[in-house]
C-alpha positions in Angstrom: -120.3 0.5 -52.0 -118.8 3.9 -52.8 -119.2 6.9 -50.6 -119.9 10.2 -52.4 -118.1 13.2 -50.9 -119.2 16.7 -51.6 -116.4 18.8 -53.1 -116.8 21.3 -50.2 -115.8 18.6 -47.8 -112.3 18.1 -49.3 -109.3 19.5 -47.5 -107.9 22.1 -49.9 -104.8 22.9 -47.9 -101.3 22.0 -49.1 -99.6 19.0 -47.5 -96.2 17.5 -48.1 -96.3 14.1 -49.8 -94.8 11.5 -47.5 -95.6 8.3 -49.3 -97.0 7.0 -52.6 -99.8 4.4 -52.3 -101.2 2.5 -55.2 -104.6 1.1 -54.2 -106.4 -2.0 -55.4 -108.9 -4.6 -54.2 -107.8 -7.5 -52.2 -109.4 -10.8 -51.3 -108.3 -11.0 -47.7 -110.2 -10.1 -44.5 -107.4 -7.6 -43.7 -105.6 -4.9 -45.7 -102.3 -6.0 -47.2 -99.5 -3.5 -47.8 -96.4 -4.4 -49.8 -93.5 -2.1 -50.5 -92.8 -1.0 -54.1 -89.2 -0.6 -55.2 -88.0 2.7 -56.6 -87.6 1.4 -60.2 -91.0 -0.3 -60.2 -92.6 2.9 -58.9 -91.0 5.0 -61.5 -92.4 2.7 -64.2 -95.9 2.8 -62.7 -95.8 6.6 -62.5 -94.9 6.8 -66.2 -97.7 4.4 -67.1 -100.1 6.6 -65.2 -99.1 9.8 -67.0 -102.1 11.1 -69.0 -100.2 13.0 -71.7 -97.2 12.0 -73.9 -96.5 15.5 -75.2 -92.8 16.3 -74.8 -93.3 19.5 -72.8 -95.6 17.7 -70.3 -93.2 14.8 -70.1 -90.3 17.0 -69.0 -92.3 18.5 -66.2 -93.8 15.2 -65.2 -90.4 13.4 -65.3 -89.0 15.6 -62.5 -92.0 15.1 -60.3 -92.0 11.3 -60.9 -88.3 11.0 -60.0 -88.9 13.1 -56.8 -91.9 10.8 -55.9 -89.9 7.7 -56.4 -87.5 8.9 -53.7 -90.1 8.6 -50.9 -91.7 5.4 -49.5 -94.1 3.6 -51.8 -96.6 0.9 -51.2 -99.2 -1.3 -52.9 -102.3 -1.4 -50.8 -104.8 -4.2 -51.3 -108.0 -3.4 -49.5 -109.8 -5.9 -47.2 -113.0 -7.5 -48.5 -115.4 -5.8 -46.0 -116.3 -2.3 -47.4 -117.2 -0.9 -44.0 -113.7 -1.8 -42.6 -111.6 -0.9 -45.6 -110.7 2.7 -44.6 -109.8 1.6 -41.0 -107.8 -1.4 -42.1 -105.9 0.6 -44.8 -105.0 3.3 -42.3 -103.7 0.8 -39.8 -101.7 -1.2 -42.4 -100.1 1.9 -43.8 -99.2 3.3 -40.4 -97.6 -0.1 -39.5 -95.5 0.0 -42.7 -94.3 3.6 -42.1 -93.4 2.8 -38.5 -91.1 0.0 -39.5 
């Protein structure tokens, strides 16, 4: 149930990063958002790094440390594909408002 987006439809503007969200499938009727601690996030960001070359690692390390200073969440989508985007947006907005 994926939606294909044409590349031309993407927003190409620069935007500040205000949170890190790691997305996965859930088995609930609503989206579930759980906070991720800084140390856990840093480990996940390193696991996601596609290159282990030292020059890339140095640049990536600075970015990963900066990202781990902002709010981070694990989002587990709701079961209903047609409601996932709406549920996810509402759940994340509620977490950021707290």
